[in-house]
C-alpha positions in Angstrom: 97.0 243.2 195.0 94.4 241.1 193.0 92.1 244.0 192.8 94.7 246.1 191.8 96.1 243.8 189.1 92.8 243.2 187.6 92.2 246.9 187.2 95.8 247.2 185.4 94.7 244.7 182.8 91.3 245.8 182.1 93.0 249.5 181.5 95.6 247.9 179.4 93.3 245.9 177.5 90.9 249.5 176.9 93.9 251.3 175.5 94.7 248.6 173.3 91.4 248.4 171.6 90.2 251.9 171.3 87.0 252.6 169.7 86.0 256.1 168.4 82.1 256.0 166.9 80.0 258.5 165.0 76.1 258.5 164.9 74.3 260.9 163.0 70.5 261.2 162.0 69.0 264.1 160.0 66.0 265.2 158.5 65.7 267.7 155.9 62.5 269.0 154.0 63.0 269.0 150.2 61.0 268.9 147.1 60.8 266.6 144.0 63.9 267.2 141.6 67.0 268.1 143.9 69.8 266.2 144.8 71.6 264.2 147.2 75.3 264.5 147.1 77.6 261.7 149.3 81.2 262.2 149.3 83.1 259.7 151.8 86.6 258.5 152.6 84.9 255.0 153.1 82.0 253.4 154.0 78.8 251.7 151.9 76.5 254.3 150.6 72.5 253.4 150.1 70.1 255.6 148.6 66.4 255.1 148.1 63.1 256.5 147.5 61.2 257.8 150.4 58.6 260.5 151.3 58.3 262.9 148.6 58.9 266.0 151.0 62.0 264.8 153.2 65.6 263.7 153.0 66.8 261.6 155.6 70.2 261.0 156.6 71.5 257.9 159.1 75.2 257.9 159.1 77.1 255.2 161.1 80.9 255.2 161.4 83.6 253.9 163.7 87.2 253.3 163.9 88.7 250.2 166.3 92.3 250.1 166.5 95.3 249.8 169.0 95.8 253.7 169.0 93.3 256.0 170.4 95.1 259.1 169.5 95.4 258.4 165.9 91.5 257.5 165.8 90.6 261.0 167.4 93.0 262.5 164.9 91.4 261.0 161.9 87.8 261.9 163.2 88.5 265.4 163.7 90.4 265.8 159.9 87.5 263.8 158.4 84.4 264.8 160.4 80.9 263.6 159.0 79.0 266.9 157.8 75.4 267.0 156.5 74.3 270.6 155.1 71.4 271.8 152.7 71.7 274.5 150.4 68.6 275.3 148.6 67.3 271.8 147.4 70.9 270.1 147.4 71.5 268.3 150.7 75.3 267.1 150.9 77.1 264.3 153.2 80.4 264.5 153.3 83.7 263.1 155.3 86.7 263.7 153.3 90.2 264.3 154.9 91.6 267.3 153.4 94.7 267.0 151.0 97.0 267.8 153.8 95.5 265.1 155.9 95.7 262.1 153.7 98.6 260.9 154.5 97.0 260.1 158.0 97.7 256.2 158.7 98.2 253.5 161.5 101.3 251.5 162.1 99.5 248.9 164.2 95.9 247.3 163.7 92.9 248.9 162.6 89.3 248.4 161.4 86.9 251.0 159.8 83.4 250.6 159.2 80.7 253.0 157.6 77.5 253.3 156.1 75.6 256.1 155.1 71.7 255.0 154.4 69.7 257.8 152.5 65.8 258.2 151.7 64.9 261.1 149.3 61.8 261.8 147.1 61.1 259.4 144.7 62.3 262.0 141.7 65.8 262.9 143.0 69.3 263.3 141.5 72.3 261.6 143.0 76.2 262.0 143.1 77.9 259.3 145.3 81.2 258.6 145.9 83.3 256.8 148.6 86.8 255.3 148.4 86.0 251.9 149.5 82.3 250.2 149.9 79.5 249.6 147.8 76.6 251.5 146.5 73.0 250.9 146.4 70.3 253.1 144.4 66.9 251.6 144.1 63.4 253.3 143.1 64.7 256.7 141.8 64.0 258.8 139.0 66.9 261.4 138.1 70.4 261.4 137.2 72.6 258.7 139.3 76.0 259.3 139.5 78.3 256.3 141.6 81.9 256.2 142.0 83.5 253.8 144.4 87.4 252.6 144.7 86.5 249.0 146.0 83.1 247.4 146.2 80.2 246.4 144.7 77.4 248.7 142.6 73.7 247.8 142.7 70.9 249.4 141.1 67.1 248.5 141.0 64.2 250.4 139.5 66.3 253.5 138.4 64.6 255.8 135.6 67.0 258.3 134.1 70.9 258.8 133.2 73.5 256.3 134.9 76.8 256.6 135.1 78.6 254.2 137.8 82.2 252.8 138.1 84.0 250.9 140.5 87.8 250.3 140.7 86.8 246.5 141.7 83.6 244.6 142.5 80.3 243.1 140.6 77.7 245.4 139.5 74.0 244.4 139.4 71.2 246.3 137.3 67.6 245.3 137.5 64.5 247.1 136.1 66.9 250.4 135.0 65.7 252.5 132.4 67.6 255.3 130.7 71.3 255.6 129.5 72.9 253.4 131.8 77.0 253.2 131.2 78.7 251.0 134.1 82.7 250.4 134.6 84.6 247.9 136.7 88.2 247.2 137.1 87.6 243.8 138.1 84.1 241.8 138.4 80.7 240.7 136.9 78.3 242.4 135.3 74.8 241.7 135.2 71.7 243.2 133.5 68.0 242.0 134.0 64.8 243.6 132.6 66.0 247.1 131.7 65.6 249.4 128.9 67.0 252.1 127.0 70.9 252.0 126.2 73.0 250.3 128.1 77.3 250.4 127.9 79.1 248.3 129.9 82.9 247.2 130.5 84.7 245.1 133.0 88.4 244.3 133.2 87.8 240.8 134.3 84.3 239.0 134.6 81.4 237.8 132.8 78.9 239.7 131.2 75.0 238.8 131.1 72.2 240.9 129.5 68.7 239.8 129.6 65.4 241.0 128.5 66.6 244.6 127.6 65.0 247.1 125.4 67.7 248.9 123.3 71.0 248.8 122.1 73.5 247.0 124.3 77.6 247.4 124.2 79.6 245.2 126.0 83.3 244.6 126.7 85.0 242.4 128.7 88.9 241.8 129.0 88.4 238.1 130.4 85.0 236.0 130.6 81.8 234.8 129.0 79.0 236.9 127.5 75.6 235.9 127.4 72.9 237.7 125.8 68.9 237.0 125.9 65.8 238.9 124.5 67.4 242.1 123.5 65.3 244.6 121.4 68.3 246.5 119.7 71.7 246.5 119.0 73.7 243.8 120.4 77.8 244.3 120.5 79.8 242.3 122.5 83.8 241.9 122.9 85.8 240.0 124.9 89.5 239.0 125.1 88.9 235.6 126.7 85.8 233.9 126.9 82.2 232.0 124.8 79.6 234.2 123.7 76.3 233.1 123.8 73.2 235.3 122.3 69.5 234.4 122.3 68.0 236.6 119.6 64.3 237.5 119.7 61.6 237.8 116.9 61.7 239.8 114.4 65.6 240.2 115.1 65.5 244.5 116.1 69.2 245.2 115.3 72.3 244.3 114.2 74.6 241.6 116.0 78.3 241.9 116.2 80.1 239.6 118.4 83.9 238.9 119.1 86.0 236.7 121.2 89.5 236.3 121.2 89.4 232.6 122.9 86.2 230.9 123.1 83.4 229.7 121.4 80.0 231.4 119.8 76.6 230.2 119.6 73.9 232.2 118.6 70.3 231.0 118.7 67.9 232.6 116.2 64.2 232.6 115.1 63.6 230.1 111.8 62.2 232.6 110.2 64.8 235.5 110.6 66.4 237.2 107.7 69.9 237.7 108.3 73.0 239.0 106.4 75.9 236.4 108.0 79.7 237.0 108.2 81.2 234.8 110.5 85.1 233.7 110.6 86.7 231.6 113.0 90.6 231.5 112.7 91.1 228.4 114.6 87.8 226.1 114.4 84.4 225.2 112.5 81.9 227.6 111.2 78.3 226.1 111.1 74.7 226.9 110.7 71.6 224.4 111.2 69.6 227.1 109.2 70.3 227.3 105.1 72.5 230.1 104.2 73.0 230.8 100.6 76.1 232.8 99.4 79.8 232.0 99.7 81.7 229.9 101.7 85.5 229.8 101.2 86.2 226.8 103.4 85.2 225.5 107.1 86.4 228.4 108.8 84.7 231.3 107.2 80.9 231.6 105.8 79.2 234.7 104.2 75.6 234.3 102.8 72.2 235.2 103.8 69.7 233.3 106.1 65.8 233.3 104.7 66.9 236.0 101.9 68.7 238.5 104.3 68.3 241.3 106.8 69.7 242.4 110.1 73.3 241.9 110.1 75.2 239.0 112.0 78.9 239.6 112.3 80.5 236.8 114.4 84.4 236.3 114.6 86.8 234.1 116.8 90.3 234.0 117.1 90.3 230.2 118.7 87.2 228.4 119.0 84.4 227.5 117.1 81.1 229.6 115.7 77.4 228.0 115.5 74.3 229.0 114.7 71.2 227.6 115.4 67.0 227.5 115.2 65.2 228.6 118.3 62.6 226.5 119.6 59.2 228.2 120.5 60.2 228.7 123.9 62.7 231.2 122.9 60.9 233.3 120.6 59.5 236.5 121.8 56.0 237.4 121.9 
């Protein structure tokens, strides 16, 4: 009687905690200049450089719920497929339109990881409806989109376009035309070059050591720039802005905040045309400015005879221009 009761309990527990799982490992011959496409319903995606003549795909996916029949139905509706057509490898796990309404009325935990190694010179198209996307050490076009998760790119060379509906974005040593967007999260770019366009609907943006023009915007958060070798354009609807300019100043600077202070540190010998306005605050410069000043809230003039444009505006906060010490003047 006791044994029978234990067996019934074990069976009930197994039914209450079903687990469906996929594990895939595929290797294909490939040549540099090809393309990897990953298009999945959920899960993290990581693509990086491997051997120059191979594409290696590892996929792990599992669904753990209290409804085994529903798990099997989902797995059948969205199988993980890995195919090769010419020099393009595609990894796909997407439900068809008619199966989009599959859902569970109880507990359900999902987890998936797609790890891909490709030749160093390879193009990437990465899409997930929920999960992080990581790309590193690649040369080629990078396109990435996630409905929720962080984006992290390291040492990419080539055009990069990436969006996330909610998550942070990290760029480390990326070269080329970079355009990134998040609906909520911080953005950080370190040691890059080319051109940068970055936007977040809520979070800070930091750009350091970038060789090229930088244009960034946040709906709520601080902005920080340091050692930018190009034009600087920054907008925030709520946050402070700091900028440390290199010598000589390589491009025009335009910074604006709706609520916060602006502090710009410039080389003592920099030639600048200054236009600064604080609707509710003071405008000050520790460097001599020749020109006109209508009141304490506005300043228009030239530093060291003029040169690149320095336009600063804040609706609620102060503006200050300060000379840099030798430690921040770039070599």
